[in-house]
Steps between C-alpha positions, in 0.01 A plus 500: 500500500329274249810289444535434873153346512574285195815360659311424818251298297765271355748461786458309825581651838784319673678557830876469509609220729878512473730765641723699262754768589338839455675720244693778666456849354806660348505869589677655201280799425272760658132412536235770530153406625189707443122505529252699294306742724153357542603137456316260731671344800321169550588163343458500123525878470792736445743611228579282195773636266529313170746674267794737478654688205808713441559759769331286767140593424280234664136420434239263636183506703385505859200368687330735744323427827175430312662246270490734198791504253679816384808571288816687591821634344805558724758756385876454558487751786230299676200715407192286434221583257181304558242450229162344426378395158183676380213254509667266748277348768521619857392185680712241676721322246433758229709787363845488339539130577809455281757773427738283303697693238705815443746615233791747524265788412304406814189396312322258733262219407280276709152373573205655677196313631184705468192514720349209305815292554604512134870542412629777272851591389640846558789717386618790717717753316804661660281807553229306682249472216306172490384292206290192575455226243362152436645244262259393221307194613535570873206374706279739693372278779638499854877436515531495123670773298848635429822507703810689379841389623796670331591787266818548298681828419299541178171479693405149385290341775485127576167392648261209538124467500239253623226447244131426549579127517758556775800424277816715523670652195803720433461854371735776381393865493701725267564869582235599244239298690475206260495144635649165405370189674687170508532156656776238478386215273464253789322730746191341646151626425326365809390668820776740623752354257687714249777760487666701779759766406777574753496822700734804506800370299274276293556703181833636379587812295495297177139393566571135585282377787486195723253323723348162566189314397278227637446211259187285478623299801567808718878460469713815480735556205711805410484701179703765320319726254743675264436854377384358165234291675680166480432294815742245643375262768749341738540313828783446740571127457524457878139607545389153398145398428392581853642853504472821305707782349447876501685826437588810702655735248702564185781753457610693187739220401217247501613317814204356694477454876240246609381235740388142501377252756585134482288188554540543877373860495848638579576829324812591304619791288651493153664732248435452128754645257387653168600176324286290735764362739366456856702555818352372826499737800460369855592733785710342780277461804177463301273232641448171320148421619174559319425871446857589597802584285606780266209719377267296726152606391241288676374784719626805317551576130848437355616860489852577384680680218806518275693815407701583184822370660345157549477534879184344640318535828231300675426313817532152642323312776721316748425176685313700767271654236659845540561720195839662430624716217789440265671637194704303247755669276573399142812321628288281726585670830206483742444750781230425755334763717212557738348833599532594868154468650388223268297230673637153559174306513344283231487687166632823647828668406659687209358507145700691235300590190710724275856604410608801295800542266709640787433193712262657754234254616151565629232278647314444822541315823236343721551565870419276795144638504436420133518866386668600172773766487713632215877491468770634271839326496768735369789374285 
């Protein structure tokens, strides 16, 4: 949520003026759609899956008719468990505003916004027990605090916090409850600058984590933090001085899936090998205008993920400003897809967010009325 607003601050809104052939979906697999009972049915409300682990367990949040956020866990048989974080606010825009991470043990992490509009991290055990936490140095004023984004099989949590000066920092919470805070060397220290860890697949089993940071000039750069704490900063060379680079996930082999936008505000994907070699990823049919392209994130965060096999998933915006899903295999094969019922208006469509080791994909789609719905694409 926070990252969307930051992108909106730095990117201009453009309207596409040239026609481009719309990408045709390739129906290769079965797609299941679902809604959490109690999810709202007006624009901006609905069901928002974020991640999927082995066995097709899906988690995320939903927004009810009052604009309050709640979490959910969907079992492989379709049963849905809804949950609220103790201490979460119950007003419009409050609650479990981000349910962003889950490991194979089905420990879930995320962010709740309390009644005073302060953010706090949370951990939900596989048995439904909650632990809330705040990174050291987190601010306590409105819209400051802690946001947790991913958790690895060992229970190491990757998070971020906004301090009292409104600067973002990275934070790791160990299973014993101890914290390590960090920033890339060139992260900015000004208003809303700093460090932003990636969600869901942002930390791998070895404890390496990825994300992006804003420098002193509000330019995005990517970082890799190794398990020993060593931080490597990097950029896609095609981002240029007028663009930016970010990350979407890291797998056990250390392969990174990420995004960048160029000097014309066109978005592209990339893969970074463990030895630092970059491979550009542009989906056929992706638009070439401002705020279009692969992983186009002007109006929605750059969700996407990478699994242990090196298969990635994400979305692209075509020349008509419609979102579509795709997956790319390690061999470079790209499969495009759209969920039946997805809207075809500006910034509507299909938005994959996660992929598990078996190749099942989850995410949401926005219908013609602007309502969010969940989907599961079976391999």
